[in-house]
FIFI-712771 format. One record per residue: residue number from 1; residue in one letter; y, z, x of N, C-alpha, C, O in turn. Coordinates in nm, 2 decimals. Atoms other than C-alpha are relative to their C-alpha. Example, Ala and Ser with C-alpha at 12.3 -4.5 7.8 and 13.67 -1.06 7.14 Angstrom:
<bamar pos="1" code="A" n_north="-0.12" n_up="0.00" n_east="0.09" ca_north="-0.45" ca_up="0.78" ca_east="1.23" c_north="0.12" c_up="0.00" c_east="0.09" o_north="0.12" o_up="0.07" o_east="0.19"/>
<bamar pos="2" code="S" n_north="-0.11" n_up="0.00" n_east="-0.09" ca_north="-0.11" ca_up="0.71" ca_east="1.37" c_north="0.11" c_up="0.08" c_east="-0.08" o_north="0.22" o_up="0.09" o_east="-0.03"/>
//
This chain:
<bamar pos="1" code="M" n_north="0.01" n_up="-0.03" n_east="-0.13" ca_north="2.31" ca_up="12.18" ca_east="0.20" c_north="0.10" c_up="0.14" c_east="0.04" o_north="0.22" o_up="0.16" o_east="0.02"/>
<bamar pos="2" code="D" n_north="-0.12" n_up="-0.18" n_east="-0.02" ca_north="2.42" ca_up="12.56" ca_east="0.31" c_north="0.06" c_up="-0.01" c_east="0.08" o_north="0.00" o_up="-0.03" o_east="0.19"/>
<bamar pos="3" code="P" n_north="-0.07" n_up="0.00" n_east="-0.13" ca_north="2.69" ca_up="12.56" ca_east="0.53" c_north="-0.02" c_up="0.02" c_east="0.14" o_north="0.05" o_up="-0.05" o_east="0.21"/>
<bamar pos="4" code="E" n_north="0.05" n_up="-0.08" n_east="-0.10" ca_north="2.55" ca_up="12.75" ca_east="0.82" c_north="-0.11" c_up="-0.12" c_east="0.09" o_north="-0.11" o_up="-0.17" o_east="0.21"/>
<bamar pos="5" code="F" n_north="0.03" n_up="0.17" n_east="-0.03" ca_north="2.32" ca_up="12.45" ca_east="0.85" c_north="0.06" c_up="-0.08" c_east="0.09" o_north="0.04" o_up="-0.10" o_east="0.21"/>
<bamar pos="6" code="Q" n_north="-0.08" n_up="0.12" n_east="0.02" ca_north="2.56" ca_up="12.20" ca_east="0.82" c_north="0.09" c_up="0.06" c_east="0.13" o_north="0.18" o_up="-0.02" o_east="0.14"/>
<bamar pos="7" code="R" n_north="-0.11" n_up="-0.06" n_east="-0.09" ca_north="2.76" ca_up="12.37" ca_east="1.09" c_north="-0.06" c_up="0.03" c_east="0.15" o_north="-0.01" o_up="0.04" o_east="0.26"/>
<bamar pos="8" code="L" n_north="0.08" n_up="0.05" n_east="-0.14" ca_north="2.48" ca_up="12.37" ca_east="1.33" c_north="-0.04" c_up="-0.09" c_east="-0.01" o_north="-0.07" o_up="-0.11" o_east="0.11"/>
<bamar pos="9" code="V" n_north="0.00" n_up="0.12" n_east="-0.01" ca_north="2.41" ca_up="12.05" ca_east="1.27" c_north="0.10" c_up="-0.04" c_east="0.10" o_north="0.10" o_up="-0.01" o_east="0.22"/>
<bamar pos="10" code="E" n_north="-0.15" n_up="0.04" n_east="0.02" ca_north="2.76" ca_up="11.91" ca_east="1.28" c_north="0.07" c_up="0.06" c_east="0.19" o_north="0.18" o_up="0.01" o_east="0.22"/>
<bamar pos="11" code="A" n_north="-0.04" n_up="-0.10" n_east="-0.08" ca_north="2.81" ca_up="12.15" ca_east="1.63" c_north="-0.03" c_up="-0.06" c_east="0.07" o_north="-0.11" o_up="-0.15" o_east="0.04"/>
<bamar pos="12" code="N" n_north="0.02" n_up="0.13" n_east="-0.13" ca_north="2.81" ca_up="11.98" ca_east="1.99" c_north="-0.07" c_up="0.14" c_east="0.11" o_north="0.01" o_up="0.21" o_east="0.18"/>
<bamar pos="13" code="P" n_north="0.05" n_up="-0.10" n_east="-0.02" ca_north="2.55" ca_up="12.24" ca_east="2.11" c_north="0.06" c_up="0.02" c_east="0.17" o_north="0.02" o_up="-0.06" o_east="0.25"/>
<bamar pos="14" code="G" n_north="0.02" n_up="0.03" n_east="-0.06" ca_north="2.72" ca_up="12.36" ca_east="2.39" c_north="-0.08" c_up="0.14" c_east="0.17" o_north="-0.20" o_up="0.15" o_east="0.13"/>
<bamar pos="15" code="P" n_north="0.13" n_up="0.03" n_east="-0.10" ca_north="2.52" ca_up="12.55" ca_east="2.77" c_north="-0.01" c_up="0.15" c_east="-0.06" o_north="-0.08" o_up="0.22" o_east="0.02"/>
<bamar pos="16" code="D" n_north="0.08" n_up="-0.10" n_east="0.02" ca_north="2.47" ca_up="12.88" ca_east="2.59" c_north="-0.10" c_up="0.00" c_east="-0.13" o_north="-0.19" o_up="0.08" o_east="-0.15"/>
<bamar pos="17" code="D" n_north="0.07" n_up="0.02" n_east="0.11" ca_north="2.34" ca_up="12.71" ca_east="2.26" c_north="-0.06" c_up="-0.11" c_east="-0.03" o_north="-0.04" o_up="-0.18" o_east="-0.13"/>
<bamar pos="18" code="A" n_north="0.09" n_up="0.11" n_east="-0.06" ca_north="2.09" ca_up="12.48" ca_east="2.46" c_north="-0.15" c_up="0.06" c_east="-0.08" o_north="-0.22" o_up="-0.01" o_east="-0.15"/>
<bamar pos="19" code="W" n_north="0.18" n_up="-0.06" n_east="0.03" ca_north="1.75" ca_up="12.70" ca_east="2.37" c_north="0.02" c_up="-0.04" c_east="-0.17" o_north="-0.08" o_up="-0.07" o_east="-0.24"/>
<bamar pos="20" code="H" n_north="0.05" n_up="0.05" n_east="0.15" ca_north="1.85" ca_up="12.64" ca_east="2.00" c_north="-0.05" c_up="-0.10" c_east="-0.02" o_north="-0.17" o_up="-0.11" o_east="-0.02"/>
<bamar pos="21" code="V" n_north="0.00" n_up="0.16" n_east="-0.08" ca_north="1.87" ca_up="12.30" ca_east="2.04" c_north="-0.14" c_up="-0.05" c_east="0.05" o_north="-0.19" o_up="-0.16" o_east="0.01"/>
<bamar pos="22" code="Q" n_north="0.12" n_up="0.04" n_east="0.04" ca_north="1.50" ca_up="12.33" ca_east="2.19" c_north="-0.07" c_up="0.08" c_east="-0.05" o_north="-0.16" o_up="0.09" o_east="0.03"/>
<bamar pos="23" code="L" n_north="0.03" n_up="-0.06" n_east="0.13" ca_north="1.37" ca_up="12.55" ca_east="1.93" c_north="-0.02" c_up="-0.07" c_east="-0.07" o_north="-0.13" o_up="-0.11" o_east="-0.10"/>
<bamar pos="24" code="S" n_north="0.01" n_up="0.12" n_east="0.12" ca_north="1.43" ca_up="12.33" ca_east="1.70" c_north="-0.10" c_up="-0.03" c_east="0.00" o_north="-0.21" o_up="0.02" o_east="-0.05"/>
<bamar pos="25" code="G" n_north="0.09" n_up="0.14" n_east="-0.08" ca_north="1.27" ca_up="12.02" ca_east="1.88" c_north="-0.15" c_up="0.06" c_east="-0.02" o_north="-0.23" o_up="0.01" o_east="-0.11"/>
<bamar pos="26" code="C" n_north="0.11" n_up="-0.07" n_east="-0.01" ca_north="0.98" ca_up="12.24" ca_east="1.94" c_north="-0.08" c_up="0.03" c_east="-0.12" o_north="-0.20" o_up="0.03" o_east="-0.14"/>
<bamar pos="27" code="L" n_north="0.09" n_up="-0.08" n_east="0.13" ca_north="0.95" ca_up="12.39" ca_east="1.59" c_north="-0.06" c_up="-0.14" c_east="-0.05" o_north="-0.18" o_up="-0.16" o_east="-0.04"/>
<bamar pos="28" code="C" n_north="-0.04" n_up="0.15" n_east="0.10" ca_north="1.00" ca_up="12.01" ca_east="1.40" c_north="-0.17" c_up="-0.03" c_east="0.15" o_north="-0.29" o_up="-0.01" o_east="0.12"/>
<bamar pos="29" code="S" n_north="0.17" n_up="0.06" n_east="-0.10" ca_north="0.68" ca_up="11.90" ca_east="1.71" c_north="-0.11" c_up="0.06" c_east="-0.12" o_north="-0.17" o_up="0.01" o_east="-0.21"/>
<bamar pos="30" code="Q" n_north="0.12" n_up="-0.12" n_east="0.03" ca_north="0.45" ca_up="12.17" ca_east="1.60" c_north="-0.04" c_up="-0.01" c_east="-0.20" o_north="-0.13" o_up="0.01" o_east="-0.28"/>
<bamar pos="31" code="L" n_north="0.01" n_up="0.02" n_east="0.10" ca_north="0.51" ca_up="12.11" ca_east="1.30" c_north="-0.06" c_up="-0.13" c_east="-0.13" o_north="-0.10" o_up="-0.12" o_east="-0.25"/>
<bamar pos="32" code="F" n_north="0.03" n_up="0.12" n_east="0.03" ca_north="0.45" ca_up="11.75" ca_east="1.27" c_north="-0.13" c_up="-0.02" c_east="0.04" o_north="-0.18" o_up="-0.12" o_east="-0.02"/>
<bamar pos="33" code="S" n_north="0.05" n_up="0.02" n_east="-0.16" ca_north="0.18" ca_up="11.79" ca_east="1.55" c_north="-0.15" c_up="0.10" c_east="-0.13" o_north="-0.27" o_up="0.06" o_east="-0.14"/>
<bamar pos="34" code="E" n_north="0.10" n_up="-0.06" n_east="0.16" ca_north="-0.01" ca_up="12.04" ca_east="1.21" c_north="-0.02" c_up="-0.07" c_east="-0.08" o_north="-0.13" o_up="-0.09" o_east="-0.13"/>
<bamar pos="35" code="Y" n_north="0.02" n_up="0.10" n_east="0.11" ca_north="0.07" ca_up="11.81" ca_east="0.98" c_north="-0.12" c_up="-0.11" c_east="-0.04" o_north="-0.17" o_up="-0.15" o_east="-0.14"/>
<bamar pos="36" code="L" n_north="0.08" n_up="0.12" n_east="-0.06" ca_north="-0.14" ca_up="11.54" ca_east="1.16" c_north="-0.16" c_up="0.06" c_east="0.01" o_north="-0.27" o_up="0.02" o_east="-0.04"/>
<bamar pos="37" code="L" n_north="0.17" n_up="-0.13" n_east="-0.04" ca_north="-0.46" ca_up="11.76" ca_east="1.24" c_north="-0.03" c_up="0.02" c_east="-0.12" o_north="-0.13" o_up="-0.03" o_east="-0.17"/>
<bamar pos="38" code="L" n_north="0.09" n_up="-0.01" n_east="0.11" ca_north="-0.47" ca_up="11.89" ca_east="0.92" c_north="-0.05" c_up="-0.17" c_east="-0.13" o_north="-0.15" o_up="-0.17" o_east="-0.21"/>
<bamar pos="39" code="K" n_north="0.01" n_up="0.10" n_east="0.08" ca_north="-0.45" ca_up="11.53" ca_east="0.72" c_north="-0.11" c_up="-0.04" c_east="0.10" o_north="-0.21" o_up="-0.03" o_east="0.03"/>
<bamar pos="40" code="R" n_north="0.14" n_up="0.00" n_east="-0.04" ca_north="-0.72" ca_up="11.46" ca_east="1.01" c_north="-0.13" c_up="0.05" c_east="-0.06" o_north="-0.23" o_up="0.00" o_east="-0.09"/>
<bamar pos="41" code="A" n_north="0.16" n_up="-0.11" n_east="0.02" ca_north="-0.95" ca_up="11.75" ca_east="0.92" c_north="-0.01" c_up="0.00" c_east="-0.20" o_north="-0.07" o_up="0.08" o_east="-0.27"/>
<bamar pos="42" code="D" n_north="0.01" n_up="-0.03" n_east="0.09" ca_north="-0.92" ca_up="11.69" ca_east="0.59" c_north="-0.06" c_up="-0.14" c_east="-0.03" o_north="-0.15" o_up="-0.15" o_east="-0.11"/>
<bamar pos="43" code="G" n_north="0.06" n_up="0.15" n_east="0.07" ca_north="-1.00" ca_up="11.24" ca_east="0.58" c_north="-0.17" c_up="0.05" c_east="0.08" o_north="-0.27" o_up="-0.01" o_east="0.04"/>
<bamar pos="44" code="D" n_north="0.14" n_up="0.03" n_east="-0.02" ca_north="-1.32" ca_up="11.34" ca_east="0.77" c_north="-0.11" c_up="0.07" c_east="-0.05" o_north="-0.16" o_up="0.18" o_east="-0.02"/>
<bamar pos="45" code="E" n_north="0.07" n_up="-0.11" n_east="0.07" ca_north="-1.55" ca_up="11.37" ca_east="0.51" c_north="-0.17" c_up="0.07" c_east="0.02" o_north="-0.21" o_up="0.16" o_east="-0.05"/>
<bamar pos="46" code="S" n_north="0.09" n_up="-0.05" n_east="-0.05" ca_north="-1.89" ca_up="11.40" ca_east="0.72" c_north="0.00" c_up="0.12" c_east="0.13" o_north="-0.10" o_up="0.16" o_east="0.18"/>
<bamar pos="47" code="D" n_north="0.02" n_up="-0.12" n_east="-0.02" ca_north="-1.75" ca_up="11.71" ca_east="0.91" c_north="0.07" c_up="0.08" c_east="-0.08" o_north="0.12" o_up="0.16" o_east="-0.01"/>
<bamar pos="48" code="R" n_north="-0.12" n_up="-0.01" n_east="0.09" ca_north="-1.53" ca_up="11.81" ca_east="0.64" c_north="-0.03" c_up="0.22" c_east="0.00" o_north="-0.12" o_up="0.27" o_east="-0.07"/>
<bamar pos="49" code="D" n_north="0.01" n_up="-0.16" n_east="-0.04" ca_north="-1.51" ca_up="12.25" ca_east="0.74" c_north="0.12" c_up="0.08" c_east="-0.08" o_north="0.24" o_up="0.05" o_east="-0.07"/>
<bamar pos="50" code="S" n_north="-0.15" n_up="-0.06" n_east="0.07" ca_north="-1.31" ca_up="12.49" ca_east="0.48" c_north="0.03" c_up="0.02" c_east="0.08" o_north="0.10" o_up="-0.07" o_east="0.12"/>
<bamar pos="51" code="S" n_north="-0.07" n_up="-0.06" n_east="-0.08" ca_north="-1.24" ca_up="12.68" ca_east="0.75" c_north="0.13" c_up="-0.05" c_east="0.09" o_north="0.24" o_up="-0.01" o_east="0.10"/>
<bamar pos="52" code="L" n_north="-0.12" n_up="0.07" n_east="-0.08" ca_north="-1.07" ca_up="12.42" ca_east="0.99" c_north="0.11" c_up="0.00" c_east="-0.18" o_north="0.20" o_up="0.08" o_east="-0.21"/>
<bamar pos="53" code="L" n_north="-0.14" n_up="0.01" n_east="0.11" ca_north="-0.85" ca_up="12.33" ca_east="0.67" c_north="0.07" c_up="0.10" c_east="-0.05" o_north="0.18" o_up="0.08" o_east="-0.10"/>
<bamar pos="54" code="A" n_north="-0.12" n_up="-0.08" n_east="0.03" ca_north="-0.74" ca_up="12.65" ca_east="0.60" c_north="0.08" c_up="0.10" c_east="0.04" o_north="0.17" o_up="0.17" o_east="-0.01"/>
<bamar pos="55" code="W" n_north="-0.08" n_up="0.03" n_east="-0.13" ca_north="-0.67" ca_up="12.70" ca_east="0.95" c_north="0.12" c_up="-0.03" c_east="0.00" o_north="0.23" o_up="0.02" o_east="0.00"/>
<bamar pos="56" code="R" n_north="-0.10" n_up="0.12" n_east="-0.06" ca_north="-0.48" ca_up="12.44" ca_east="0.99" c_north="0.13" c_up="0.01" c_east="-0.12" o_north="0.25" o_up="0.02" o_east="-0.11"/>
<bamar pos="57" code="G" n_north="-0.09" n_up="0.00" n_east="0.19" ca_north="-0.33" ca_up="12.44" ca_east="0.58" c_north="0.14" c_up="0.18" c_east="0.02" o_north="0.24" o_up="0.19" o_east="-0.06"/>
<bamar pos="58" code="R" n_north="-0.07" n_up="-0.08" n_east="0.02" ca_north="-0.18" ca_up="12.82" ca_east="0.72" c_north="0.08" c_up="0.00" c_east="0.15" o_north="0.19" o_up="0.05" o_east="0.18"/>
<bamar pos="59" code="N" n_north="-0.09" n_up="0.01" n_east="-0.14" ca_north="-0.08" ca_up="12.74" ca_east="1.07" c_north="0.16" c_up="-0.15" c_east="-0.07" o_north="0.28" o_up="-0.14" o_east="-0.04"/>
<bamar pos="60" code="L" n_north="-0.13" n_up="0.10" n_east="0.09" ca_north="0.17" ca_up="12.44" ca_east="0.87" c_north="0.07" c_up="0.09" c_east="-0.12" o_north="0.18" o_up="0.06" o_east="-0.17"/>
<bamar pos="61" code="L" n_north="-0.10" n_up="-0.10" n_east="0.12" ca_north="0.27" ca_up="12.73" ca_east="0.60" c_north="0.14" c_up="0.04" c_east="0.12" o_north="0.25" o_up="0.00" o_east="0.13"/>
<bamar pos="62" code="E" n_north="-0.05" n_up="-0.08" n_east="-0.11" ca_north="0.38" ca_up="12.96" ca_east="0.91" c_north="0.11" c_up="-0.07" c_east="0.04" o_north="0.23" o_up="-0.02" o_east="0.04"/>
<bamar pos="63" code="L" n_north="-0.07" n_up="0.08" n_east="-0.13" ca_north="0.54" ca_up="12.68" ca_east="1.12" c_north="0.13" c_up="-0.05" c_east="-0.13" o_north="0.25" o_up="-0.05" o_east="-0.11"/>
<bamar pos="64" code="T" n_north="-0.10" n_up="-0.04" n_east="0.02" ca_north="0.71" ca_up="12.63" ca_east="0.84" c_north="0.10" c_up="0.07" c_east="-0.12" o_north="0.15" o_up="-0.01" o_east="-0.20"/>
<bamar pos="65" code="A" n_north="-0.01" n_up="-0.10" n_east="-0.01" ca_north="0.85" ca_up="12.93" ca_east="0.70" c_north="0.11" c_up="0.00" c_east="0.15" o_north="0.23" o_up="-0.04" o_east="0.14"/>
<bamar pos="66" code="W" n_north="-0.07" n_up="-0.02" n_east="-0.13" ca_north="0.96" ca_up="12.99" ca_east="1.09" c_north="0.14" c_up="-0.13" c_east="0.03" o_north="0.24" o_up="-0.12" o_east="0.09"/>
<bamar pos="67" code="S" n_north="-0.12" n_up="0.13" n_east="-0.03" ca_north="1.17" ca_up="12.66" ca_east="1.09" c_north="0.12" c_up="-0.01" c_east="-0.12" o_north="0.22" o_up="-0.08" o_east="-0.11"/>
<bamar pos="68" code="L" n_north="-0.08" n_up="0.01" n_east="0.08" ca_north="1.34" ca_up="12.75" ca_east="0.77" c_north="0.16" c_up="0.12" c_east="0.05" o_north="0.26" o_up="0.12" o_east="-0.02"/>
//
């Protein structure tokens, strides 16, 4: 595990670090939401739209990059 990541995970956030915890939580929430939307769009064979699948995939990839 990356030492910087380990330090942030184990550290107790102080009043100045609350934004970091909130941002991480929001990114995780959005990442999971986009995953579910992509899964739902892929599973609906009657209304499968390739542009929607591409858009959802791009959102998932971008959120993953921002989360790292």
